[in-house]
Structures are given as C-alpha cells and as structure tokens.
C-alpha positions as CSV (number, residue, x, y, z in Angstrom):
1,M,0.0,0.0,0.0
2,A,2.8,2.4,0.8
3,E,4.3,1.7,-2.6
4,M,1.0,2.6,-4.3
5,L,0.9,6.0,-2.6
6,T,4.2,7.1,-4.2
7,Q,3.1,6.2,-7.8
8,P,2.6,9.2,-10.1
9,L,-0.8,7.9,-11.2
10,V,-2.1,7.8,-7.6
11,L,-0.7,11.3,-7.0
12,L,-2.6,12.4,-10.1
13,I,-5.8,10.8,-8.9
14,G,-5.4,12.7,-5.6
15,A,-4.7,15.9,-7.4
16,C,-7.8,15.4,-9.6
17,E,-9.9,15.0,-6.5
18,V,-8.5,18.1,-4.8
19,L,-8.8,20.1,-8.0
20,F,-12.4,18.9,-8.4
21,W,-13.4,20.5,-5.1
22,V,-11.1,23.6,-5.6
23,L,-12.6,24.3,-9.1
24,L,-16.1,23.6,-7.9
25,L,-15.9,25.9,-4.8
26,A,-14.0,28.6,-6.8
27,G,-16.6,28.5,-9.5
28,L,-19.5,28.7,-7.1
29,A,-17.8,31.4,-5.0
30,T,-17.1,33.4,-8.2
31,R,-20.7,33.1,-9.3
32,Y,-22.5,33.9,-6.1
33,V,-20.1,35.9,-4.0
34,L,-18.2,37.9,-6.7
35,R,-21.1,37.8,-9.2
36,A,-18.7,37.1,-12.1
37,R,-20.9,34.7,-14.0
38,R,-18.7,34.3,-17.1
39,L,-15.6,33.4,-15.0
40,S,-17.6,31.0,-12.8
41,T,-18.8,29.2,-16.0
42,V,-15.2,28.8,-17.1
43,L,-14.3,27.4,-13.7
44,L,-17.3,25.0,-13.5
45,V,-16.8,23.8,-17.1
46,S,-13.2,23.0,-16.1
47,V,-14.3,20.5,-13.5
48,P,-15.1,17.6,-16.0
49,V,-11.8,18.4,-17.9
50,L,-10.1,16.6,-15.0
51,D,-11.6,13.4,-16.2
52,V,-10.2,14.0,-19.6
53,V,-6.7,14.3,-18.1
54,L,-6.9,11.2,-15.9
55,V,-7.9,8.6,-18.5
56,P,-5.1,9.4,-21.0
57,A,-2.6,9.5,-18.2
58,S,-3.7,6.0,-17.1
59,L,-3.6,4.7,-20.7
60,L,-0.2,6.3,-21.4
61,D,1.1,4.6,-18.3
62,V,0.2,1.1,-19.5
63,A,1.1,1.9,-23.1
64,G,4.6,2.9,-21.8
65,G,5.1,-0.6,-20.4
66,S,3.5,-0.5,-16.9
67,P,1.4,-3.6,-16.3
68,P,-2.2,-2.8,-15.4
69,G,-2.4,-2.8,-11.6
70,A,-4.3,-1.6,-8.6
71,T,-3.5,2.0,-9.5
72,H,-5.1,1.7,-12.9
73,G,-8.2,0.1,-11.3
74,L,-8.4,2.9,-8.8
75,A,-8.2,5.5,-11.6
76,A,-11.0,3.6,-13.5
77,V,-13.2,3.6,-10.4
78,Y,-12.5,7.3,-9.7
79,L,-13.4,8.2,-13.2
80,G,-16.5,6.1,-13.2
81,F,-17.9,7.6,-10.1
82,T,-16.9,11.1,-11.1
83,V,-18.8,10.6,-14.4
84,A,-21.9,9.1,-12.6
85,F,-22.1,11.4,-9.6
86,G,-20.1,14.5,-10.5
87,H,-23.1,16.4,-12.0
88,S,-25.3,15.7,-9.0
89,V,-22.6,16.9,-6.6
90,I,-22.2,20.1,-8.6
91,R,-26.0,20.6,-8.7
92,W,-26.2,19.9,-4.9
93,A,-23.4,22.4,-4.1
94,D,-24.9,25.0,-6.5
95,G,-28.2,24.9,-4.7
96,R,-26.6,25.4,-1.4
97,F,-24.5,28.3,-2.6
98,A,-27.5,29.9,-4.3
99,H,-29.5,29.7,-1.1
100,R,-26.7,30.9,1.1
101,F,-25.2,33.7,-1.0
102,A,-27.9,34.7,-3.6
103,D,-31.2,34.4,-1.6
104,G,-32.1,31.4,-3.6
105,P,-34.8,29.0,-2.3
106,P,-33.8,26.4,0.2
107,P,-32.5,23.3,-1.6
108,P,-35.1,20.5,-1.7
109,G,-34.3,17.4,0.2
110,A,-34.6,13.9,-1.2
111,P,-38.2,12.7,-1.5
112,R,-39.4,10.7,1.4
113,Y,-42.7,9.2,0.3
114,G,-44.6,7.6,-2.5
115,I,-43.7,7.2,-6.1
116,T,-41.2,10.1,-6.1
117,K,-39.2,8.3,-3.4
118,V,-39.2,5.1,-5.5
119,R,-38.1,7.0,-8.6
120,H,-35.4,8.8,-6.6
121,E,-34.0,5.4,-5.3
122,W,-33.9,3.9,-8.8
123,V,-32.2,7.0,-10.2
124,E,-29.5,7.1,-7.5
125,W,-28.9,3.3,-7.9
126,G,-28.7,3.8,-11.6
127,K,-25.9,6.3,-11.1
128,L,-24.1,3.7,-9.0
129,A,-24.5,1.1,-11.8
130,L,-23.4,3.7,-14.4
131,G,-20.3,4.5,-12.3
132,W,-19.5,0.8,-12.0
133,G,-20.1,0.2,-15.7
134,V,-17.8,3.1,-16.7
135,A,-15.1,1.8,-14.4
136,L,-15.3,-1.6,-15.9
137,A,-15.2,-0.2,-19.4
138,V,-12.1,1.9,-18.6
139,M,-10.5,-1.2,-17.1
140,G,-11.3,-3.1,-20.3
141,L,-9.8,-0.3,-22.4
142,T,-6.7,-0.3,-20.1
143,A,-6.3,-4.1,-20.6
144,L,-6.7,-3.6,-24.3
145,V,-4.0,-0.9,-24.5
146,A,-1.7,-3.0,-22.3
147,G,-2.3,-6.1,-24.5
148,T,-3.5,-8.1,-21.5
149,A,-6.5,-10.4,-21.4
150,V,-9.6,-9.8,-19.3
151,P,-9.3,-12.4,-16.5
152,E,-11.8,-15.1,-16.0
153,P,-14.6,-14.1,-13.6
154,V,-13.1,-16.3,-10.9
155,A,-9.8,-14.4,-11.1
156,W,-11.4,-11.0,-10.7
157,T,-10.9,-10.9,-7.0
158,T,-7.1,-11.6,-7.3
159,D,-6.2,-9.5,-10.3
160,P,-4.7,-6.2,-9.1
161,M,-6.7,-4.0,-11.5
162,W,-9.9,-5.9,-11.9
163,S,-10.3,-6.6,-8.2
164,W,-11.5,-2.9,-7.9
165,G,-14.5,-3.9,-10.1
166,A,-15.1,-7.0,-8.0
167,R,-15.0,-5.0,-4.7
168,L,-17.9,-2.9,-6.0
169,V,-20.2,-5.9,-6.6
170,P,-21.3,-6.1,-2.9
171,V,-21.9,-2.3,-2.9
172,V,-24.0,-2.5,-6.1
173,V,-26.0,-5.5,-4.8
174,I,-26.6,-4.1,-1.2
175,W,-27.5,-0.6,-2.5
176,F,-30.0,-2.3,-4.9
177,G,-31.6,-4.3,-2.0
178,V,-31.9,-1.5,0.5
179,G,-32.6,1.2,-2.1
180,P,-34.8,0.7,-5.1
181,L,-35.9,-2.8,-4.4
182,W,-37.0,-2.0,-0.9
183,A,-38.7,1.2,-1.9
184,T,-40.5,-0.5,-4.8
185,L,-41.8,-3.4,-2.7
186,A,-42.7,-1.3,0.3
187,P,-43.0,2.3,-0.8
188,P,-42.9,4.6,2.2
189,R,-46.2,6.4,2.7
190,E,-46.7,9.8,4.2
191,P,-47.9,9.6,7.8
192,V,-51.5,10.5,8.2
193,R,-51.9,13.6,10.4
194,G,-55.0,13.7,12.4
C-alpha cells in the first residue's frame, strides 16, 4: 500500500480529487459571491476536464510498459464515479451556494414518500450502476491498450486491476436491495396527520 501511494498515477488521482473541489468551490464562489458569471462558468466547465486528463494518463502509463495494476483500477473507479455522480454533486453544491449567497430557495431534500421516493431510489442506484459500468469499461480499455487479457470471472478478486471492479459488486447489490428494491416493494407512505 505504501508503494502505491508514491506512484505518479495515484498522486494524479489525488490531485484530480483536490482540484475537483477547488474548481467547484471557486466556480460557485465566483458566481455567487463575486457575481462574475462568465468566469464562474469557465471554472465550472473545467471540472469535467479533470476526467479528460486522468484517462489518457492512465492509458499512457500502460502503453509505456507498466502492467495494469491496482492504481489503474483505482483510476478507473474514480473516473466512473466522477462521471456518474459529478453532475449531482455540482448541482447539490450549486443549490446550497445559491441559497446561502444569492437568496435562492432552500434546496429541496430527497423525496421521502410515494412514487417520487421510489423513482429517486432507482435514479440514485442507476448512477451507481453507471459508475461501475464506466469503471469496468475503462479497465477493459486499459487491458486492451496494455495487451493483456480480461481475466476469467473467478480471477477478478485476485487480479490487481480488476479486483476494484469485484470490490464494487457487494456495494451494487446491497444498494439495490436497501434502495430501489425495498422502496419498490414497500414504498414509504406519508404519515396521516390527524
């Protein structure tokens, strides 16, 4: 693990995560505190550019002779979940900044009852499944560039890169069970006030 923390790709992943939040907060502060809408748009549009930097860096690393490993799996998972949840995080933060600094309405909470709750649970789980799918696709692309084979399903837990995809299986399954499946089978009803 200590060796992994000194690898340039891991440092790039860390830098991308830090820059995600720096650009997001700078973009929102510029929009709502400084009222510089054009500059804030440039900063906020720069947030997804980080993903464009990370994928080629990972692919160049394996194209240069590095065997696909845990670092490449981590980069794929980071990218997948940034693609799947990044827009929601930006929208969430934007609503809070607008409320706090621009007299915007209070941000709505997640729905708690009925069909809107069920729909919300399916959408959120769908984002998780999308993130997992993007991560697996990037791992497949990494294996293709490196000229390595995709391991048999049994070997997924032991392969350094693909084990990241295998680690997410329980998360995807448990989230499905306690999220959309549970909400669909037993949709929460608003309490009757009397």
